[in-house]
C-alpha positions as CSV (number, residue, x, y, z in Angstrom):
1,X,-30.2,154.8,-88.8
2,X,-29.3,157.0,-85.3
3,X,-26.1,157.1,-83.3
4,X,-27.4,158.2,-79.8
5,X,-25.8,161.5,-80.3
6,X,-28.9,163.7,-79.3
7,X,-29.2,166.6,-80.8
8,X,-32.2,168.4,-78.4
9,X,-34.6,168.5,-76.2
10,X,-38.1,167.9,-77.2
11,X,-40.9,168.2,-75.0
12,X,-45.0,166.5,-75.4
13,X,-47.3,168.5,-75.9
14,X,-50.5,166.4,-77.2
15,X,-51.4,163.0,-76.2
16,X,-54.7,161.5,-78.3
17,X,-55.4,158.4,-77.9
18,X,-56.2,155.9,-81.4
19,X,-57.5,152.8,-80.3
20,X,-54.9,151.1,-78.3
21,X,-52.1,153.2,-80.1
22,X,-51.7,157.2,-80.1
23,X,-51.4,160.3,-81.7
24,X,-48.4,162.2,-79.8
25,X,-47.5,165.9,-80.4
26,X,-43.6,167.2,-79.3
27,X,-42.8,170.9,-79.5
28,X,-39.0,170.6,-81.5
29,X,-35.9,172.5,-81.5
30,X,-35.4,171.7,-85.6
31,X,-36.3,173.7,-88.3
32,X,-36.9,172.9,-90.6
33,X,-38.8,169.7,-89.5
34,X,-39.5,167.5,-92.5
35,X,-43.1,165.8,-93.1
36,X,-42.2,161.6,-93.2
37,X,-38.3,161.9,-91.7
38,X,-37.6,159.7,-88.5
39,X,-36.5,161.1,-85.3
40,X,-36.2,159.4,-82.3
41,X,-37.5,160.5,-79.5
42,X,-36.5,158.9,-75.9
43,X,-34.5,156.2,-78.4
44,X,-38.0,155.6,-79.8
45,X,-38.3,155.9,-83.9
46,X,-41.4,157.7,-84.6
47,X,-42.2,158.7,-88.8
48,X,-43.5,162.8,-88.7
49,X,-46.8,162.6,-89.5
50,X,-47.9,166.3,-89.4
51,X,-46.3,169.2,-89.2
52,X,-47.5,172.6,-87.3
53,X,-45.1,176.0,-86.5
54,X,-42.6,174.2,-83.9
55,X,-44.5,171.2,-83.6
56,X,-44.5,167.6,-84.9
57,X,-47.0,164.9,-85.2
58,X,-46.4,160.9,-85.0
59,X,-48.5,157.8,-84.6
60,X,-47.3,155.2,-82.0
61,X,-48.7,152.0,-82.0
62,X,-50.0,149.7,-79.1
63,X,-46.8,147.8,-79.3
64,X,-44.7,150.8,-79.4
65,X,-46.6,152.5,-76.4
66,X,-46.4,148.9,-74.0
67,X,-42.2,148.0,-74.7
68,X,-41.4,151.9,-74.0
69,X,-41.8,155.0,-71.8
70,X,-43.9,157.3,-74.3
71,X,-46.8,155.1,-73.1
72,X,-46.2,156.8,-69.9
73,X,-45.0,160.2,-70.7
74,X,-46.8,163.1,-69.0
75,X,-47.3,166.0,-70.8
76,X,-44.8,168.9,-70.5
77,X,-42.3,165.8,-70.2
78,X,-39.3,166.4,-71.9
79,X,-37.7,163.8,-74.6
80,X,-34.3,163.4,-76.1
81,X,-34.0,164.4,-79.7
82,X,-32.0,163.1,-82.6
83,X,-32.7,163.4,-86.6
84,X,-32.1,160.8,-88.6
85,X,-28.1,159.6,-89.9
86,X,-27.3,161.5,-93.1
87,X,-25.1,159.7,-95.6
88,X,-21.7,161.4,-94.9
89,X,-22.1,163.0,-91.9
90,X,-19.7,162.0,-88.7
91,X,-20.3,158.7,-86.8
92,X,-20.2,160.2,-82.8
93,X,-21.5,157.1,-81.3
94,X,-22.4,153.8,-82.5
95,X,-25.1,152.6,-84.3
96,X,-28.5,153.0,-83.2
97,X,-31.5,151.5,-84.9
98,X,-34.4,152.9,-83.0
99,X,-36.2,149.8,-81.8
100,X,-36.2,149.9,-78.4
101,X,-35.7,146.1,-76.6
102,X,-37.0,146.9,-73.1
103,X,-36.8,149.5,-70.1
104,X,-34.6,150.1,-67.5
105,X,-34.4,151.7,-63.9
106,X,-32.2,154.0,-62.2
107,X,-31.3,152.5,-59.0
108,X,-28.5,154.4,-57.9
109,X,-26.1,157.6,-58.6
110,X,-23.0,159.0,-56.7
111,X,-20.6,161.9,-58.0
112,X,-17.3,160.9,-59.6
113,X,-15.7,164.3,-59.8
114,X,-17.6,166.2,-61.9
115,X,-18.6,163.2,-63.8
116,X,-21.8,161.3,-62.5
117,X,-21.9,157.2,-62.2
118,X,-25.4,155.8,-62.7
119,X,-26.6,152.5,-61.8
120,X,-29.2,150.9,-63.7
121,X,-31.7,147.9,-62.9
122,X,-32.1,145.6,-66.7
123,X,-34.3,143.6,-67.9
124,X,-32.6,140.0,-67.1
125,X,-33.6,138.8,-71.0
126,X,-30.9,141.4,-72.3
127,X,-28.1,140.8,-70.0
128,X,-26.6,138.6,-72.0
129,X,-26.2,141.6,-75.0
130,X,-24.7,143.4,-72.3
131,X,-20.9,143.7,-72.4
132,X,-18.2,146.0,-70.3
133,X,-17.2,148.7,-72.4
134,X,-19.5,148.1,-74.9
135,X,-22.1,149.9,-76.1
136,X,-25.9,150.8,-74.8
137,X,-28.3,153.4,-75.4
138,X,-30.6,154.7,-72.9
139,X,-33.6,156.7,-73.9
140,X,-31.3,157.2,-77.2
141,X,-27.8,158.5,-75.7
142,X,-25.3,156.2,-77.1
143,X,-22.9,155.4,-73.5
144,X,-20.6,153.0,-72.7
145,X,-21.2,150.1,-69.7
146,X,-18.8,149.9,-67.3
147,X,-19.8,147.7,-65.2
148,X,-22.2,144.5,-65.4
149,X,-23.1,142.6,-62.1
150,X,-25.8,140.5,-61.6
151,X,-29.0,142.4,-63.1
152,X,-27.6,145.7,-62.9
153,X,-25.6,148.2,-65.0
154,X,-23.4,151.1,-64.0
155,X,-22.4,153.6,-66.9
156,X,-20.5,156.9,-66.2
157,X,-21.9,160.4,-68.0
158,X,-19.6,163.2,-68.3
159,X,-20.5,166.6,-67.7
160,X,-21.5,167.9,-71.2
161,X,-24.0,164.4,-71.4
162,X,-25.7,165.4,-67.8
163,X,-26.1,169.0,-68.7
164,X,-27.8,168.1,-72.4
165,X,-29.6,165.5,-71.6
166,X,-32.1,164.1,-69.1
167,X,-29.6,161.6,-67.0
168,X,-28.0,164.2,-65.7
169,X,-31.0,165.7,-63.2
170,X,-32.7,162.0,-63.7
171,X,-34.2,160.8,-60.0
172,X,-33.7,157.3,-58.6
173,X,-36.7,154.9,-60.0
174,X,-36.9,156.6,-62.9
175,X,-37.1,154.7,-66.4
176,X,-35.2,154.8,-69.4
177,X,-35.7,153.2,-72.8
178,X,-32.8,150.4,-73.5
179,X,-31.7,149.5,-77.0
180,X,-28.9,146.8,-76.5
181,X,-25.7,147.0,-79.3
182,X,-27.4,145.4,-82.4
183,X,-24.3,143.9,-83.6
184,X,-24.6,141.4,-80.2
185,X,-28.2,140.3,-81.3
186,X,-26.4,139.4,-84.8
187,X,-23.2,138.0,-83.1
188,X,-26.1,135.7,-80.7
189,X,-28.1,134.6,-84.3
190,X,-25.0,133.0,-85.5
191,X,-23.3,131.3,-82.6
192,X,-27.1,130.0,-81.6
193,X,-29.2,130.0,-84.5
194,X,-31.8,127.7,-82.6
195,X,-33.5,125.2,-84.6
196,X,-32.5,127.0,-88.2
197,X,-30.0,124.1,-89.8
198,X,-26.6,124.7,-90.6
199,X,-25.6,124.4,-94.6
200,X,-23.5,121.7,-95.6
201,X,-20.3,123.2,-96.8
202,X,-17.8,119.9,-97.6
203,X,-17.0,117.9,-94.8
204,X,-18.7,120.1,-92.4
205,X,-22.0,118.1,-94.2
206,X,-22.2,115.4,-91.3
207,X,-22.7,118.6,-88.9
208,X,-25.4,120.3,-87.2
209,X,-26.7,123.0,-85.5
210,X,-24.2,125.4,-82.9
211,X,-21.2,122.6,-84.2
212,X,-21.4,123.5,-87.7
213,X,-21.7,126.7,-87.5
214,X,-19.0,127.3,-84.8
215,X,-16.9,125.4,-87.6
216,X,-17.4,127.7,-90.0
217,X,-17.0,130.9,-88.2
218,X,-13.6,128.9,-87.1
219,X,-12.3,128.4,-90.7
220,X,-12.8,132.5,-91.6
221,X,-10.9,132.9,-88.6
222,X,-13.6,134.9,-85.6
223,X,-12.8,132.1,-83.3
């Protein structure tokens, strides 16, 4: 579990193909690095499998390489790094799992005073999870959605985030890993259970599908 608050920038210093997957080595500013810990690399949760000095190595599956930007990451390229959330630690961003849903493309950047407004094209199947003033993670950075229009979203990056992340210097065409708000996924599952039958509760036993679920949510005060 992560919060989307980047703790540092790492660098890809090694890439070894392992069948359809790969072993990736990053130079990392964290001290100490612990064997077996989870580290989000550009928003992708990876497990530390080897440590050598200020470097750690982790395995990335074929699915991870295909679904994220890690598959096209160039040697020497920087990545956002965040360690897993510790119990009792301040929760400054939002709930981030490190499980990437797709990749967004930077379309336009516009200065807004000292801030920077960025516009991204997002995969069509993820648009239903985005809402104005909702949360989104872009390559491990927790951000607030400013607006959604068509297949694009816009957000504003404050000066500190520009300085401590790759967002400030990203060029048009740059690709970022997207993780939608996990709460939006569970809400969708509740409201649209697909083929999963709704349990019968009293007089609701005659209802099925979305109707029964919506009735239950309404009686519970959620609708």
